[in-house]
Each structure stands twice: as C-alpha cells, then as structure tokens.
N, C-alpha and C positions, 0 to 999 in steps of 0.2 A: 360877736359874730351871730348872725340870726341862723336859724336852722335851714333855711333854703339855700343860703351862700355856702354854708358848711357843707350840705349834701351835694352841691354842685361841684365844689372843690374836690370832694372825696370821687366823685364819678371820673373828674377830668384826670386825677392822680391814678386811678385804677387804668383808665385808658392810656395814659402815658407808660405805665408799668407794663401792660399788654404789648404795646409797640416795641418797646426796648428790651423785652425779655430776650435773652441769648438763645432760649430753648426754640424761638420760632425762626432762627436763621437757618439757611439752607446748609445741609450737611455737606461738607468738602469731599466726602468719600463717595459721592454718587457717581453712577455710569455717565459718561459724557454722551451727549446727543450726537450722534454722526448720521450722515445722509444715508439712507438705505432706499434703493429703488431698482428692482431688477424683476425680470420674469424667468420662469423656467417651465420648459414644456414636459408636463408629466406624462401625457398620452403617448408620445413617440420616442421618448429618451430612455434608453437603458440605464443611464446614469442616476435616475431618480426613481427606479423600479420599486424601491421600499415604499414610495408614497402611494403606489397604486392600492394598497390595502389600508383599511381603517386600522388605526393603530401603529402605523408605520411612520418611521422618522428617517431623516438624514440631517448630516452636518453640512452647512455651506459657508463658504468664505462671505465676508461682509460684517457689518456692524463694527463692535470694537474689538471682540475676540472670537467671532464667528457666530452663527446662527444656527438654531435647531428648527428645523421645519417638521411638524407633527400632524399626521391626518386625524383628525377628531371624528369627522364623519364623511358620508359620501360627497358632501360638496363644502365642507368646512376644515380649514387648516388653521394651525396656530403656528406662529414663528416668534422664537425668543431669542434674546441675547445671551450668548453663553458666558458672558462676563458676570460672575456672581455678584448680587447686590450688596453682599456682606464683605467689606473692605475690598472693593473692587480694583484698586491700584496695587494689591499684591499679584505678582507675576503668577502665581498658582491658581488665582481666583477665577477658574474655569469650570463650568458644570458639563458633566456627561450623563448620558442615559445609562442606568444600571441593567443588569441582565433581565429584570422583570419587564423592562420596556414601558414602565409606568412612571418611574422616579428618577429625576435629574438630580445628581450629587456633585457637590463641590468637595472634593476630597482634601482639599487645603484647610477649609474651615469645619467641615462635616455638615453643612447645611443641605437640606433635602427639599425638593419641590415636586409638586404633582405636574406631570408633563400635560395632562389634559387642560389645565387652566392657569399653570404657573405659580398656583398657592404654595405657600410654605407648610411643609409637612414637619420639619425639624429645624431649630436654628443652629446657630446663633443669628441667622438672618432674620431681619424684622420686615424685610420688604420684599414682595414676590418677584418673580423674574421679569425683567423688562420685555415687554412685549411689542412686536411690530404687527401692522395691519397687513391682512391678507385679502385678496380678491381671486376667486377662482371661476373660470368660464367654461369648465368642463374639459379643457385642454391644457390651458396654460394658467400657471399659479403667479400672480403678482404679489410681491412682498415689498412693503414701502413703510414710510412714516410721513 
C-alpha cells in the first residue's frame, strides 16, 4: 500500500471515530426547551417592585421550573431558568437566590451560580444557568426565547 493511500485511510478512520464518538452525543440530562414569551410592566406594577432597583430580582412562573429575573443595570435585565443544569430531572434541582442577592444556589446538588451572568461559581454543575432573552423599553420587560 503506498503512502498516500495509507495516509488517506488514516484520515478517513479518524473522521469516522470522531463522528461515532459517544462523547459527542447530546446529554440526556439537559433542560427541556419550553416556549417562553411574556411581558411584565415594571413601571406601574407593585408586583415587580424589586425590579425597580439595580440588583433587584424576582421569581416568576414560566419556563420549566420558574424563571428568575434580575436587574443588571438601568436598562439591562437577565432572565434565567430556575431548573439547575446539573441533573435537571431531579425534583429538587431548583436554584434560589441566597441572602447576598449575588449567588443562585441549588441546595439539592450544591451548585452555585453568579446571578449577574449565570456563570458557575462552584460545581458539580458544568453548564451555566439557562438564559432567556430580554428586551426592555423603559416600562415593560419582555422575556422570551
């Protein structure tokens, strides 16, 4: 077998191994995608008064296990799924904001996340909080995916 054919076969074999590698398959423990599309009136509703201040947050219904909305700046809001990304099928896999109002904790697995951007502070989670899109017009906040 000449060198060119041998090299071509090695490349093809490597390609096949990469495609068939079980490590590349989707994790069965991922958070399901559900439809999220709602508006809340921050300016005139006392129900969302916590969101009038930077650093304020509130829990809302929606998503898989609820949604956390966090006011990051004057005109920027973050919205996260409350279902923890580590073993999300566990009934206790729900994140809550701690007393510092900076960290979201899943008391079931112990994972901690920064509420500012959803990033992991402490595992076992290896995926940050699932984020929903937001749009703010100065009065109403639109949360959607």
